[in-house]
C-alpha positions in Angstrom: -53.0 -21.6 -71.5 -55.6 -23.8 -71.0 -56.9 -22.6 -67.9 -56.4 -18.8 -68.5 -59.8 -18.5 -70.2 -61.5 -20.4 -67.6 -60.3 -18.5 -64.4 -61.0 -15.2 -66.2 -64.7 -16.2 -66.6 -65.1 -17.7 -63.1 -63.7 -14.5 -61.6 -66.0 -12.5 -64.0 -63.6 -10.3 -65.5 -63.5 -8.9 -68.8 -60.5 -9.5 -71.5 -60.3 -5.9 -71.7 -59.6 -5.5 -68.1 -56.7 -7.9 -68.3 -55.4 -6.3 -71.3 -55.4 -3.0 -69.3 -53.4 -4.6 -66.6 -50.6 -6.3 -69.1 -50.7 -3.0 -71.0 -51.6 -4.7 -74.2 -54.6 -4.6 -76.5 -57.5 -7.0 -76.1 -56.8 -8.8 -79.4 -53.0 -9.6 -78.2 -54.7 -10.7 -74.6 -57.1 -12.7 -76.7 -54.7 -14.5 -78.7 -53.1 -15.7 -75.2 -56.2 -17.2 -74.5 -56.8 -18.9 -77.5 -53.1 -20.2 -77.9 -52.3 -18.2 -81.1 -49.9 -16.5 -79.0 -47.2 -17.6 -76.6 -47.1 -15.7 -73.1 -43.6 -14.9 -72.3 -42.5 -15.6 -68.6 -42.9 -12.1 -67.3 -46.3 -12.0 -68.6 -47.0 -15.6 -67.1 -46.0 -14.0 -63.8 -48.3 -11.1 -64.1 -51.2 -13.3 -65.2 -50.5 -15.6 -62.2 -50.6 -12.4 -59.9 -53.5 -10.7 -61.4 -55.6 -13.9 -61.2 -54.0 -15.2 -57.9 -53.1 -18.5 -59.1 -50.1 -20.1 -59.7 -48.3 -20.5 -63.4 -49.0 -24.3 -63.1 -52.5 -23.8 -63.2 -52.5 -21.2 -66.1 -50.2 -23.4 -68.2 -52.4 -26.4 -67.5 -50.3 -28.4 -65.6 -52.8 -28.9 -62.6 -56.2 -28.3 -62.6 -56.2 -27.0 -58.9 -56.7 -23.2 -58.9 -54.8 -22.5 -55.6 -54.1 -19.0 -54.6 -50.6 -17.8 -54.1 -51.0 -17.5 -50.3 -52.4 -21.1 -50.3 -49.1 -22.5 -52.5 -47.1 -20.6 -49.9 -48.7 -22.3 -46.8 -48.4 -25.8 -48.5 -44.7 -25.0 -48.9 -44.3 -23.9 -45.2 -46.2 -26.8 -44.2 -43.4 -28.7 -45.4 -40.3 -26.8 -44.2 -42.0 -25.2 -41.0 -42.1 -26.3 -37.5 -45.7 -26.4 -35.9 -44.6 -23.6 -33.3 -43.1 -21.5 -36.6 -46.5 -22.0 -38.4 -48.5 -21.1 -35.5 -46.6 -17.7 -35.0 -47.0 -16.9 -38.6 -50.7 -17.7 -39.2 -54.1 -17.3 -37.2 -55.6 -20.5 -37.3 -59.5 -20.6 -36.9 -62.4 -23.1 -37.9 -65.3 -21.6 -39.7 -64.3 -18.1 -38.2 -63.8 -19.2 -34.7 -60.2 -19.2 -33.2 -59.0 -22.5 -32.1 -56.5 -23.8 -29.6 -53.0 -24.5 -30.2 -53.7 -28.1 -29.6 -56.3 -28.2 -32.3 -54.3 -26.3 -34.6 -51.5 -28.6 -34.2 -54.0 -31.7 -35.2 -54.9 -29.7 -38.0 -51.3 -29.2 -39.2 -50.6 -32.9 -38.4 -54.0 -33.9 -40.7 -52.8 -31.5 -43.6 -49.0 -33.2 -43.5 -51.0 -36.6 -43.6 -53.2 -35.9 -46.2 -50.2 -34.5 -48.3 -48.3 -37.8 -48.1 
């Protein structure tokens, strides 16, 4: 669990808080962070939800700590039309609403960057 300790510290969370969420001892949780103890799939999903990052990030398969909503959006950009995305999401730039045309340009840019 390469990034488990890193994300916990970045978020300013103590091991005891995570252990309480998982309903395990702090020592058991600590062993996840050090790699002494392997994390079962159910616990991995709970940790992913707790820290709001992907399981791939926790496992060290990626160093990009995307939130679960960012991951969902990333997948939807590939599978949904602009119209569907515009209905589902409120697009804005620095807190200001943007036009539908501007939002479509943003989606085009996102899809280009993904390639």
